[in-house]
N, C-alpha and C positions, 0 to 999 in steps of 0.2 A: 384407271391406276389405283386401285384401292390399297395395293400393298406396297406403294412408293417408299422408298427409303428403309424398308424391313429387309432383314438379313435372315435368311432362312438356310439352316443346315438340313439337307434331305439325306436320311439313311436309307440305303436300299438293301434289302435282304434277298437270299436266293428264294426263287419261286416264279412260276409262270406269270403272275400278276406283275412282275417287275417291268413287263413292257408297257403297262398303265403309268408307271412312274416317269416315263420319258414323256408322255403326253402333259402329266402333272407339271413337269419342270416348265414345258413351254407354257403352260397357262399361269404359272406363278410369275415367270418373267414377263409375260404379256402384261400383268397386273403391276409391274414395277418392282417386284421383289429382286433381291440379289440372292441367288441360289447357289450354295456350296454342296457339292454331292459327295457323299462317302459311301462306299460300297463293301460288303463282304465279299470274300473270294468266291463264295457260292453264286452271288448275285452276277459276277462278271460270265457265268456260264449261261446266262439268259440274256442279258443286254451288255454290250461293251462300253467301258469307260469312255471311248471316243464319242459314241452316241450322246452321253450326258454333257460332256465337255463342248461338244458342238451347239447344243440346245441351250445350256447355262452361261456359256462363255466364260467359265472358270475352269481350272484343272480338277480333276477327279481323284480323290484320295482313296487308296485300297490298303494302305500298308501305315500301321501306327508307328513305325520306326522311319518314316519317310524323312530323307536326309535334306529335303527342300523346305522343312519347317524348322524354324528355330529349335535348337536343342532337340531336334527329331522327335517332337512331341506334338504331333498332329491331333492327338485325343484331347490335348489340353487347349490347344490354339483355336480349334475350330468351335469349340462350345463358347470359348470367350468372346467370339466375334459374332455370334447369333444372337438374334432375338427369340428364336425358338427351334427346337430340335425336332423336326418331323421324320418319323420312320414309316414307310410307305412303299413296298408292302413290309408288314411285320410278320415274319414267321414265327411258328409255335416254338421254335429252337430260340430265337432272338427273345421272345416274351418270357419264357422260362428263365433265361439267363438275366435279363432285366430286373425280374422280380426279385431274384435271388442273388444280386449283386455280382454276378460273375463277369469278369473283364478278361475276355481271352482273345480279342481282335480289336481292331480299330473301332468298329461301331458300338461294341459292348462297353469298351473303356472309355469312350467318349460319351455314352449315356451315363456311366457312373461318374465321370468327371465334369459334367456339365453345370453351368452356372444358370441355364435358361430353363423354360418349361418343356415339357416334352409331351408330344402328341403321337399315338401310334395308330396305325390303320392295319388291323389284323387281315390275314390273307391265308387260308389254308383249307385242307379237306374238312367236310362237315363233321367227320369223326374226331379228327384231330381237334376241332374246335369244342365240341361237346365233351370231350375227354374231361374227367374230373381234374387231372392234373393241370390242364390248360385253364379250366375255369378258376381253380386255386390260385394260379398265378395271376390271372385277371383280376381277382378280388385283391390280391396284395398290391397290384399296381394301382388299381382305383383308390385303394387305401392311402398310398403314396401320393395321391393329387396327380396322377398321369391322366392324360385325357385320352380316351379311347374313341376313335372315330370308327363307327360300325361294329362288326362287319354286316355286309348285307347277305340277303338270302337269294339264291338263284342257282342257275347251272353253273357247274364248276368245270375245270379243266379234264377231271378225272372222268366226266360223264355223269356224275351224280348231281343231286339237286338237294340244296339245303343250305343251313347258314354256314358262313366262313368265307364268303366271296368278298373281295376287296371292294370298298366303295368305288365308284366311278371318279375319274380325275375332276370333273365339274364338281362332284359332292365333297371332294376332299378340299377343293379350293374355296368353296363356301364356308366350310368349317374352320379353314385358316383364316379367312377374312374374318368370321365370327370371333375367333380367339382374340383378335386385337381391338374389338369393339368394347367399350366400357360396360361393365355389368350393373347398369343402373337400376335393374329391375330383378336382381338375383333374389330368389326365393319368392318372388311375387306371383301369383296365379292371373292370368289374363284370359278373358273370354271374349270372343270376337265375332262378328258376322261379316259376310262378304258375298259379292256377286248379286246377282237379281234374284227375284223368285218368279215362278211361273204359276199362274192362276188359270186352272183348266176350264174350258169352256164345253168341250167334248173330249173325247179319247184322244183327239189329235191336234186340236187348237187350244189357244190359250192367251192370256194377257200377260206380257213380260216387258222387258227393257233391254237396253243394249249394254248395260254394266257388264264389263269383262272381268271384274274381281281382281284386276291388277293391283290397285291401290290397297285394297283389304290384305291381299296376300303379301305385298311388301310390308305393311305394317307387322303382319304375323311374324315375318322373318326377322324385322328389326327388334321386336319385342323378345323373341327367342335368343337373338344375338346379345340382347342386354341381361339375358339370364332368367328371363321368364318361363315359367310353365304355361305354354298357350294351348288353348282350344279353340278351333276356328269351326264355325257352322256355317257353311255356304251352300248358296243356291247352285243352280246348274252352270258349273263353268269348267273350262278346259285347262285351268292352271295347274301346273305340277305343284304339289304340296312340298313346302320346305321341310327338310329333316328336322326331326325332333318335335313336330307339332302334331298334336291329335286333331284329326279332320273328321267332321260330321257332315254328311252330304243330306240336304233336304231339298225339296222342290217348291213347295207353297210356303206362303207367309204364315199360315196356321202351324205347319210343321216346324218352321224356324222359332216361331214363338214358343212352341212347347219344349223344343230342345234348350232353348236359352233360359226359359224361366225355371227348367228342372235343375240347371247348374248356378245360375247367377248368384244366389244367396252365399255360396261359398267361394266367391271370387274377390280379388283386391280391385281389379279393373274390369269394366265392360266398354267395349268400343263397338258402336254400332255402325259399320261402314256400308253394309248391304243396301242396295237400292230396292227397298221391300215395296211391293205393289200397295198403293193405298186401299184399293178395291178389289173384289173377287166377284165373280158370277153368284148370284144367288141359288141357281139351279145349274148343275152340271148335267148335261146330256149324257146319257148311258152308251149311245151310238153316235157315230159320225153324223153331224147334221148335213142333210142333203139339200141342194136348191130345188130341184124338181119343179121349176117353174112357180114356186111359191115366193111371196113377199120375204125379204130380209128378216131374219128373227130378231125379236126384240130381247136384248139381254139386260136383264135387271141385276144392278150391281148392289153389294153390301160392303160396308166398311171392314178392312182387316184391323186386326188389334195393333196398338202402337207399341212395338217391343221395347224402345228405348224408354218410352214414358213408364211403362209397367215396370221395368228393371229399376229406374229411379225412384219409384213409388214404394219400393219394398221397404220393410221396417229398418233393416241396416243395409242399405244398397252399397254396392262397389262404387269406386269412383267411376263416374259415367261419362263417356266421350261421345258425342255425336258427330253426323256428318251432315252437311246441307249442299246439295248439288243443286245449283239454281241456273236459269238462263238469263236472269236479269235482276236488278235490286238486291244483290248479293248480301251486302251489309244488313238491310233492313230485314230480310227473310231469315238470314241466319240468327241473328240477335233475337228475333221474335220466337223462333224455334226453341233457342237455348232457355229462354225465360219460360216459356210455356211448359217445358218438359222439366224445369227446375235441375239443370245439370250444369257444372262448373265450366265445361268447356265444349265448344262445338268447332268443327273444322269445315270451313267453307270453301267451294270452289265453283267457278263457271263451267258448266259442261263443255262449252267450246274450248276451254283451255286445256283438258286433259282426259276427257271421257273415251276410254278404250286405248289410249295412248300409252308410251312408256314414260312420259315427263307430265308434269302436273305444275299448278300455280295454286298454293293453298294460302288461306288466311285463318289464323286462329282467333277465336273470340271468346274471351272470358270476362270477370268481373273488371279487369283492368284496361279493356278496351279491345282493340284490334292489333294483332301482330302479322303483318304480311310476310310471307316466307319467299326468299328468291326462288323464281322457276328452276326446276332442277329435276333429275330423274326421281321416279317415285320411292325408290329405295332410300335415296339421300334424304328426302322429305319424310319419310317413315322414321328415319333415325332421330331427326330433329323433334317430330312429334312424340316419340318415345322419351326423349329427354325432358319434354315438358310435362308430359305424365308422371315421370318419376320426381319432378320437382313438386308437382301438386301433391303426390302421395307423402313425400317428406315434409311438405309445408303447407298444410291445409288451411291455415289461417293468414298466410303471407299474401301480400298484393301480387297479383300475377303480372 
């Protein structure tokens, strides 16, 4: 229920993507939002107002002169009651009118008369999207602080492939949720690691661990929600990449080390969440190792570089945050690790409390001692951690 108590005015314009707006309403309501739908006349040719009324539980507006609204001014009343105005899909025609202040129907008039932020999810043919006129209109809207969600690239209703496809309802929902998060890291750059590493023994075998990457990806999403520019260097995981995040895939600890050190000096924050292998085989076999009745091979290990320690040792390091996943003696091991690496904050957890799951139990360790966080979903914990990082950035000398 991340949108509980939020009032969302959803504008639906004409286009085949209007069918996705029905699913979007369902998802918004499921998250606790009150959704009021307004449609253009063209939109009613694709999805009926009855559909949106059934899904939202509220009447649907299509006429700016609706006599059921005080003074017949739906375009005024709807924006006054909303926390945000979301247009999905936003057609090329709507975007052109919004950019130029044209108010010739309920939705365009509502847009011009609004008191709340405007989010638009464009949806149109690829040629319409890339047309210079559309791009000029988009530049105007961005200059007016309108938030643009997408578009995505992919197969379109016309059979062509390219930019202009509306984001999926789940993606738009995530963006709406992000809109309401405090922008504590606005303008900051955050570099992160997540997931396991894989240290090859031969072409098919290796040393790795059971890290799912879920905690790291949750922190990446939370940092991006908070307004940060996020780069995520991750090992072999199957987690979907949150929108707006730059993802760099690596396999081994050496590859992760190289990608991180290439970028770390220009970052405000570095968060080492990845479960990096401490050791790797000294020699990697060129072919698959066979049993053939021979004794088991002896694998000599060498130590991998310490990514977090090397970033913290830079002449002007970013604010460094580490993770300590332990099976026992969490407080002892986490604090020892924090002091050895000379970092201001380390996040500790017991593997049995959240490794691979959707929830976790975390303890923050800094110069002020320990701060246990209430067990919660990983995204909720990630937002709390993001708030602590923002505090440390703004108050580097304050007691934590």
